[in-house]
matplotlib code that plots the C-alpha trace (Angstrom):
import matplotlib.pyplot as plt

x = [-32.2, -32.9, -30.2, -31.0, -29.9, -26.6, -25.9, -22.8, -23.5, -22.6, -19.3, -19.2, -18.8, -15.2, -13.9, -15.5, -13.6, -10.5, -10.6, -11.3, -8.2, -6.2, -7.4, -6.5, -3.2, -2.5, -3.4, -1.5, 1.4, 1.2, 0.7, 4.1, 5.9, 4.3, 5.4, 9.2, 9.6, 8.5, 10.6, 13.5, 12.7, 11.6, 12.1, 10.2, 6.9, 6.5, 7.5, 4.5, 4.4, 6.5, 3.8, 2.3, 3.3, 4.8, 2.6, 3.3, 2.3, 4.9, 7.4, 6.9, 6.9, 9.8, 11.7, 10.5, 11.3, 15.2, 15.5, 14.1, 16.3, 19.4, 18.8, 17.9, 20.1, 17.9, 14.5, 14.2, 13.9, 12.0, 9.2, 9.2, 8.4, 5.8, 3.9, 4.1, 3.1, 0.5, -1.1, -1.5, -3.2, -5.5, -6.6, -6.8, -8.9, -11.4, -11.7, -12.6, -15.0, -16.7, -15.8, -16.2, -13.9, -10.2, -7.2, -6.7, -3.6, -2.2, -3.4, -1.8, 1.5, 1.5, 0.4, 3.5, 5.4, 4.0, 4.7, 8.6, 8.8, 7.0, 9.3, 12.4, 11.6, 10.7, 14.4, 15.9, 13.8, 15.3, 17.2, 14.0, 12.2, 15.2, 15.2, 11.4, 11.5, 14.6, 13.0, 9.6, 11.7, 13.5, 10.7, 8.8, 5.4, 4.4, 3.0, 4.5, 2.3, 3.9, 4.0, 6.3, 9.9, 11.8, 13.9, 11.1, 8.5, 11.6, 11.8, 8.0, 7.6, 10.4, 8.6, 5.2, 6.6, 8.5, 5.4, 3.3, 5.6, 5.3, 1.7, 1.4, 3.3, 1.4, -1.8, -0.4, 1.0, -2.1, -4.4, -2.2, -2.0, -6.1, -6.4, -4.1, -5.9, -9.3, -8.1, -6.7, -10.0, -11.8, -15.0, -13.3, -11.1, -14.2, -15.9, -13.0, -11.4, -11.7, -14.4, -11.7, -10.1, -13.1, -13.8, -16.2, -19.5, -21.9, -21.3, -25.2, -26.1]
y = [29.7, 25.9, 23.2, 21.1, 23.8, 24.1, 20.3, 19.7, 17.2, 13.6, 12.6, 10.4, 6.6, 6.7, 9.2, 7.0, 3.7, 5.7, 7.1, 3.5, 2.5, 5.2, 4.4, 0.7, 1.3, 3.9, 1.5, -1.2, 1.0, 2.2, -1.1, -2.4, 0.4, 0.0, -3.8, -2.7, -0.3, -2.7, -5.7, -3.2, -2.3, -5.2, -8.6, -10.9, -8.7, -9.3, -13.0, -15.4, -17.8, -21.0, -23.3, -25.8, -27.3, -24.5, -23.3, -21.3, -17.8, -18.4, -19.3, -16.2, -13.9, -15.5, -14.7, -11.4, -10.2, -11.9, -10.1, -6.6, -6.8, -7.7, -4.7, -2.0, 0.4, 0.9, -0.8, 1.7, 5.1, 3.1, 2.0, 5.6, 6.8, 4.4, 5.0, 8.5, 8.8, 5.9, 7.5, 10.8, 8.9, 7.4, 10.7, 12.4, 9.7, 9.6, 13.4, 13.4, 10.5, 11.5, 15.2, 16.6, 18.5, 18.0, 19.5, 17.8, 19.5, 18.2, 15.0, 14.8, 15.4, 12.8, 10.3, 10.8, 10.5, 7.4, 5.9, 7.1, 5.6, 2.2, 2.2, 3.2, 0.3, -2.6, -2.0, -2.0, -4.8, -7.2, -9.1, -9.3, -10.7, -13.2, -14.5, -14.9, -17.0, -19.0, -20.3, -20.8, -23.4, -24.9, -25.1, -28.3, -26.7, -26.2, -29.8, -31.2, -33.0, -36.4, -35.9, -32.7, -33.3, -32.1, -29.9, -28.6, -28.1, -26.0, -23.7, -23.5, -22.0, -19.6, -18.3, -18.2, -16.4, -13.9, -13.2, -12.3, -9.8, -8.4, -8.4, -6.7, -4.1, -3.4, -3.3, -0.8, 1.5, 0.9, 1.9, 5.0, 5.8, 5.7, 7.9, 10.3, 10.1, 10.7, 13.8, 15.4, 15.3, 18.9, 17.6, 15.9, 19.2, 21.3, 18.6, 18.6, 21.9, 24.0, 26.7, 29.5, 27.8, 27.2, 28.9, 31.6, 31.0, 33.4, 36.5, 36.0, 39.9]
z = [0.5, 1.8, 2.9, 0.0, -2.3, -0.5, -0.3, -2.0, -5.3, -5.1, -5.7, -9.2, -9.2, -10.2, -7.8, -5.2, -6.3, -6.9, -3.2, -1.6, -3.6, -2.3, 1.5, 0.7, -0.6, 2.3, 4.8, 3.2, 3.3, 7.0, 8.2, 6.5, 7.7, 11.3, 11.0, 9.9, 12.9, 15.2, 14.0, 13.9, 17.5, 19.0, 16.6, 19.1, 19.4, 15.8, 15.7, 15.4, 18.2, 17.6, 19.5, 17.5, 14.2, 11.3, 8.7, 5.6, 7.0, 10.0, 7.5, 5.7, 8.9, 10.5, 6.7, 7.0, 10.6, 10.1, 6.8, 7.9, 11.0, 8.8, 6.8, 9.6, 8.1, 5.4, 6.4, 9.5, 7.4, 4.9, 7.4, 8.8, 5.2, 4.7, 8.0, 7.6, 3.6, 4.1, 6.8, 4.9, 2.1, 4.5, 5.7, 2.7, 1.4, 4.2, 4.4, 0.7, 1.3, 3.9, 4.7, 0.9, 1.2, 0.4, -1.7, -5.0, -5.4, -2.2, -2.3, -5.7, -4.3, -1.5, -4.1, -6.2, -3.2, -2.2, -5.7, -5.3, -1.8, -3.2, -6.0, -4.0, -1.4, -3.9, -5.1, -1.6, -0.3, -2.8, 0.2, 2.0, -1.0, -1.3, 2.1, 1.7, -1.2, 0.0, 3.3, 1.8, -0.6, 2.1, 4.4, 2.3, 3.0, -0.5, -1.5, -4.5, -7.3, -7.9, -11.7, -11.1, -10.6, -7.7, -9.6, -11.5, -8.3, -7.2, -10.2, -10.1, -6.2, -6.8, -9.9, -8.4, -5.0, -7.6, -9.3, -6.0, -5.1, -8.4, -8.6, -5.3, -6.4, -9.8, -7.7, -5.7, -8.5, -10.3, -7.4, -6.6, -10.5, -11.0, -7.9, -9.5, -12.7, -10.9, -8.8, -12.0, -13.4, -13.5, -12.0, -9.3, -8.3, -8.6, -6.3, -3.5, -3.8, -0.6, -0.9, -0.6, -3.8, -6.0, -9.5, -8.6, -9.9, -8.2, -10.8, -11.7, -11.0]

ax = plt.figure().add_subplot(projection="3d")
ax.plot(x, y, z, "-o")
ax.set_aspect("equal")
plt.show()
């Protein structure tokens, strides 16, 4: 039998897209978890340089650091869970993309665990988001158009930042839901299932 005949079939486009979304979401979760752990262990290491004029990114970074440090009781275990589960997502997606084999059942379990952590983390991090929004509004770095009254502009900034958090949450949930749907399909399971678990197709005489 030639090597070409034993070559695994190409992954369908929908599966590649789902695995890439899974990989990116895992990277994001792992990075977020690592950042929380670093902040709690040593806030000064994670803080941006204060040299030069303050910018919006620095204000957001300082607000995140202060809020995470103030809520270390739940931020640390949440960060550890995000780091571990996010890293598992990355490894599973990479294996499925490049190694051609991965257990869809195990991948689905990791996806659902990440979904739970994301939802619980969003609820627990309400004080963190409040601190970010409050510091951004007080920084005065968002430019107010002349035709908008200060009170209306403050309300606009408040709404903008809260929707930013919600859209970020929605994208992560959508990416993992897409990955779960793709991995649940029979064609994906047959393609990715380890050899020992594949349905037998060699009963031809």
